[in-house]
N, C-alpha and C positions, 0 to 999 in steps of 0.2 A: 387351562387359561391361555388358549392360543390367540384369542382376539384381544390383544393388548395394544395400547397405543402410547406413544412416548410424548412427554411434555418436557421442554427445555426452556430454562431462563438463563440469561447471561449477565454477569456482572463484569464490566470492563473498567480497568484502571488505566487511565491515560495520563501520562505525565504532561503537564502544561508547558508551554514554550518559553517560560521565564528564564532569565539569566541567573536569578537568585532564588533561594528557597522561600517557602510559604510564610514563615514567621521570623526570618532573620536574613542577614545580608550575605550569607555564605553562597558561593557559586554552585551551580549545578552541572559543571563540566563533566562529560563522560570520559572515563579513562584516566582521571587524575589519580596520583598515588593514594593508596588507601589511607583513610583517616586524616586527609589534609584539608578537606573542605568542611570543617567543623568549627563550632564555637560553643560557648556556654549555653546559648539558647537551644540549639538543636541537640545538644548533648544532655539537656535537662538538668543543668546545675541549679542548686537552690537559689532562690531570690531573683532569677531572671524572668523577664516578661516578653511574651510574643508580640510582634508588631506585624499586622497583616500586610501582605504584598498586594498592592492595588492592581498591578499588572496581571497577577494570577486570577484575580476576580474578573477582570476584563476578558481574559482568555476563557474562563469558565462560562461567562455570558455568551461569548461568541460560539463556543461549542454547543451550548443549549439552543441558541438561535438556529444554528445549522441543522439541528435535529427537530426543529418545529416545536420547541418546548415553551411552556409558560414560565416566564421569569418572575420570581417573587421579589419585589422591591425590599422586603424585610425578611431576613432569615437569621439564623444564629449558629454558633459553633458549640460543640459539646465535647466532653471528655469520654472517650471510649476506653475503659480500663481493662487491661490484661497484661500479663507478664510474659515476655519473650526476650531472649538475649539481645535481639536487634532493635528493641524498643527502649531507648535509654531512659525515658521519663517514667516508664511503667504505665503510660496511657498514650493514646493517640488523639490529637485534636482533629475532630471530624464534624460532620453535620448529621443529626439524627432525625428528629421529628419535624424540623423546619428547614428543608434543603433550599438551595438557591433556585432550583427549577424542577418542574414536574410535567407530566402529561405530554410526551413527545411521540414521534413515530418515524419509522423508516419504511418507505414503500419498496418492496422487492419486485413488484410488477403492478400493472394497472388494477389487478384484482386481489393483490395480497400485500398486506402491510403488517409490520411488527410494532406493537405499541412499546413506548418507553415509559417506565414508571417514574423515575426520578434521576436527577443529576445532582450530586453534592460534591463539595470541595473537602479535601482532607490532606494531611501530610503523610508522606511515605515513611516506612520503617527503614532500617539499615539492611545490611546483607550479611547473612551467616555464611561462613566459608568452612567447608568440611573436607577439603582435599589436601590439607597440609599435615598429614600424619595423624597421630592419636588425639590431637587437640582441636577443638572448635574455635574458630576466630570470628571476629565481627568487624566489618567495615562500615563506618557510620556516614560515609560520604552521601549516601542516598537519604539518610534520615532527615526528614523535614522538607524534601522536595515536594512541590505542589502536584496533586493529583485531582483529576475529575473522575469520580466513580459514577458510571452510567449503568443503571439497572433496568433491564428489559422486563416487561410483563412475561408471564409464562406462556407465550404465544407460539414459540418455535416448535415445529413438529418433526424435524429431521436434522441429521447432521449436515446435510447439504444446505438447508435453510439457515442453519447457524453460521455456516461459512459465508453465505451470501449476505446475511445481516452484518457480520463483522467486516466484510470487505467494503460495504457501503458506509458503515460507521467510520472506519478508518479513513476512507476517501473524504468524507465530509469534514472530519476534524482537520485533516491536512489541508483541505481546500480553503478553509477560513483562517489557517495559520495558527490554530489553537495548540497544536502539538505536532511533532514529527512522526509519532506513532511507530518508531523504529523498534520492532520486537527483539532484534538482536541486541539492542542496548538495554532491554528491559523497560522501554518507555511505553509499552502497551502489553498488559497482562490480562488474562481472562480467567474468571471463576465460572465454572459450569455447574448449574443446578439441573438435575435430571431425575425424573420419576416415571414410572409406568403405572397404568391403570386400565381396567376393562374399557373397551370402546364405549364412547358416550359419557365417560366419567373422567375426562381429561383434567389434569392438575389436582387429582384427589389422592394420588399415590404418595407414599413416603419417599422423600427425595434424598439423594446423596449430592454433596457438593464436592467438586473436583477443583482444587485450588491452584492458582498461578500457572495455568497452561500458557506456554509462551510462543506458540505458532498456530496458524490457522489449520494446518494439516494435523497438528496434534489435537486440536479441538475436535476435528472430525473423527480422528481415531479414538479419542477418549470417549466420545458420545457413543460411537458404535460398539466399543468394548463394554461400556457400562450398561448399555441397553441389553446386550446378551447376558451379562452377569445378573442383572435384576430379573430378567425374564426367566432365567434358570431357577432362581430362588423362588419366585412366585409360582412357577409351574410345579415346583416340588411341595407346594402347600406351606411354605415358610414365609416369614415377613422380612421385608427390607429394613435395615437398621438406619435410623437417622444419624448420619455421620459425615465427617469431612474426610475426603480421600485425596491422594496425590497421584499424578500421572507419571508413570515410569517409562521414559522414552526408550530405554534399552530393552525392556521386556514387553513393551506395548500393552501394559496392563495398568489398572488403578489399584492402589492399596490403601489400607486404612491409615489415617494420620491421628485422628482423635474424634471423640464424640462431638456432634454438631452443637456449637454454642448458639443460644438465642439472645435476644436483646437484653433480657434480665441478667444474663451471665456477665455482660460487659458493664453493668452498673452505670449507664449513661447519666450524666447530669450536665447542665449548662456550664460551659467553660468560664470560670470566674474571672480570668485575666483578659477577656476580650469582650467588648461591647457588642450589641447586636449589629449585624451587617445591614446597614440601610443604604440602598442604592437609589439615586435620583432617577425617576422614570425617563427624564429627558436624556440622561446618559445612556440608558438602555436603548432609547430611540435612535440616538446618534450611532451607537455600535451597530444597530440593525441597518441603518441607512448606508453605512460604509462597508457592509458585507459584499463580497463579490457575487455576481450572478451565480445561482446554484447550478450544479451539474445537471439536474433534471430540466431546468429551464433552458440550458444551453443545448441539451440533446434534442429537445422538441424544436428549438429554433433551427438547428442545423438540419434536422430531418425534413422540416417543412420548407425552409428557404434554400438550403444547399443540396437537398435531395440525397443526403448521405444515408447509408443503411443504419439500422439500429445497432448492428454489430460494430460498425465503425465508430459511431458516436459513443458507444459504451467504452471502447478502447481509448478514444481520444479524450474522454473526460475522466479516465481512471486516475489521472494526476493533473492538478491545475497547471503545472509547468508544461505538460503535453498540450493541453488546451490552448494555452497562451502561444506556444510555438506554432500550432496549427493556424490560429487566427492571424498571426504575423505572416505566416507563409502565404495565405490566400490574399492578404493585403498587398503582397508583392507580386501578385499576378499569377500565382500558381493555381490552376483549376482545383476546386475542392477535392474531387475524387483522386486526382493525381497527387495532391499534397498529402491526403490521408494515406495513400499507398506508400509513398516515399518515406513518410515519417515512421510508419509502422515497420516497414521492411528494410529501410535504409538507415534512418537516424537512430531509432531505438535499438537497432541491432548493434549499434556501436557506442551509444552514450546512454547511461542510466538516467531515468527521469529526474532524479535528485541532482544530477550534474548538468542538466540542460542549460540552466541559466548562466553557467560559468564556462561553457564549452565554446571552442572556436567554430564548432559546427552550428552556425546560427541560421535563422530563416533567410537572411541575406545570402549566405554562402550557398544554401540549398537552391535558392532561386537562380543564382548565377550558374551553378552546375547544370541545372535543367535547361537553361538558355543555351549553354554550350552543347548539350545533348540534342536539343531541338535543332540547333544550327549545324549539326553533323560535324562538330569540331572534335567530339569524343564519342565513344560508344558506351554501352552500359558498364562494361568492365572498367573503362577509364573513369566513369562517374563514380563507381565504387571506390576506386583508388583515391580520388579526390576527397570523398567522404572519410576514408580511412585516415588520410593525412590530417584533416581538420580535427577529427576525433582524437588523434594522438597529440594534439596541441600545436600543430603548424598553423601559423597565422599569416602565411604568405598570400593567401587569396587564390581563388580558382585559376585565374589567368596565369599568374606566376608559377603556380604548381603545374599547370598544363605544360609549360615550357621546361621547367626544371626536372620534371619526372618523365618527359618525353612521351606524353600521352596523346598528343594531337593525332587524329586519324591520318593514316597514310592514303594519299589520293593520287599518287603517281601512277597513271594508267599503265605505263610500260612495265613498271615493277610488279604491279598486281597481275597484269596479263601473264608475265613470266612465271609468277608464283602459282597461278592457276594451272598453267601447263605442267609444272613440276608435280602438282598434286594429282593431276589426271594420270601422269606417267607412273607415279608411285602407288596409286590405288586403282589399278585397271578394272578390278571387279566392281567397285562402287561406281566408277565412270560408266561401265557398261549398263549397270542398273538404271542410271539416270538416262542414258540413251534410249532405254526401253520404256521410259515413261515413269519410272519409280522415283519420283522427285524427292522422297524422304532420304534417299541415299546421298543427296547433295550435301547433307549435313556433315557427313564424314569428310568430304572433300573440303568443305568450308573450314572445318576444324584444323585441318592441316595447314591451310593458307593462314588462318588466324594465328596459329602457333608460330609459323615462320616469321610473321610480321610482329611478333611480340604483343599481339592483341590490338595493334594499331590500325589494322585494315578495317575499312567500313564494311560490315557484314552484308548490307544491302547490295553494295557494288560488287562484292565478291560473289554473292549468290547469282546476280544477273550475268556476270561474266561467265561463270561455270555453266549455267543453263544455255547461254548463247553458244558456247563452244560445243556443248554436247547435244543440244536439241535443235540448234539453228534459230 
């Protein structure tokens, strides 16, 4: 059975960007002391009633709109019954047969798209803690936080496609502000469903589900490992077992957790304490109208109007904060390709995308630095020093920093002339190479002059001086 092909479907759990939980007013702050963001509702005390968080519904709708999904004005919540220590009620309030949205898609290229089966709202469970000695502990701070579960169709055909799909999905959710998708905080988690079957019979194999994979690189590794594991089983003439597995980062392997549950095992029934979720179509239309321009639309516009490369537009739309920074930069007169280059190699090398909006390294600051560079007040080294200062929180402004850091280019002809003479005297071999027409050797001489000037000499002037002295 060497002609096997892989089928992958992904279930993504994205925490929505609300301040409070899905059915109570407890906060969702990351890093709070354990079991301090809890109340009788999210702890499942008898007699309490859930109250739906309207903002969570709006974020769920925005997420669905960003994924080109059909929003259902009428949906309902259900009880998903199972016992686990971090599930205080003994059931999870989720959506089963009538989710809030269905039938979406993500285009990976002009010729390839991954369909999305459904998006539904649900509450998160708590967190089991197993590193405190012989006892297992539970932190219920996460219990009840709002999630959008986004389930793809089994359209993914490789680990690389899975990563591309997840990258675009994360970008779209962050783009519309539905969630921060910070995997280090557990705000985006992935369940991977994978099966193998003979070529031409995709999605007919017995699948294994790998639960709660918490990084894109781990998703890739888990798929690659599981593909090899299942292939080995099938080629030995054995059958893959329908089961739930977990990814072990330390050993880079999957291992069995439990047999795979199906819908009947959860005993779904309509949540009796919540009415149906009815959404005014005009409200959906309003949310749609207020969505920002999509990354795909922006890429096409920039490629057509600004003549940027596809590679550059993909990078500049990888985060909405980067796209906004770029558009602000070109509004301030920076040519598009130059703005793209300086943002990618200068700004983002110093400031994380999530910190751009609060940084002193603003589009105005970048534009002023480039004006100083074009006016030969500073060189590229000086420009980098100015960007470093702003990235580190200095709010003095480029002109003041230019003076206080002593970055203004040295233009005293007498001093530069003497420095060039000293360089020629100290590096006679390089000087002779230049005399013989080997102009690449002038770089070594320039380096010596630049070092002596503390980087403040104008490289163009230094180069011309040296060539004039050595070649006439």
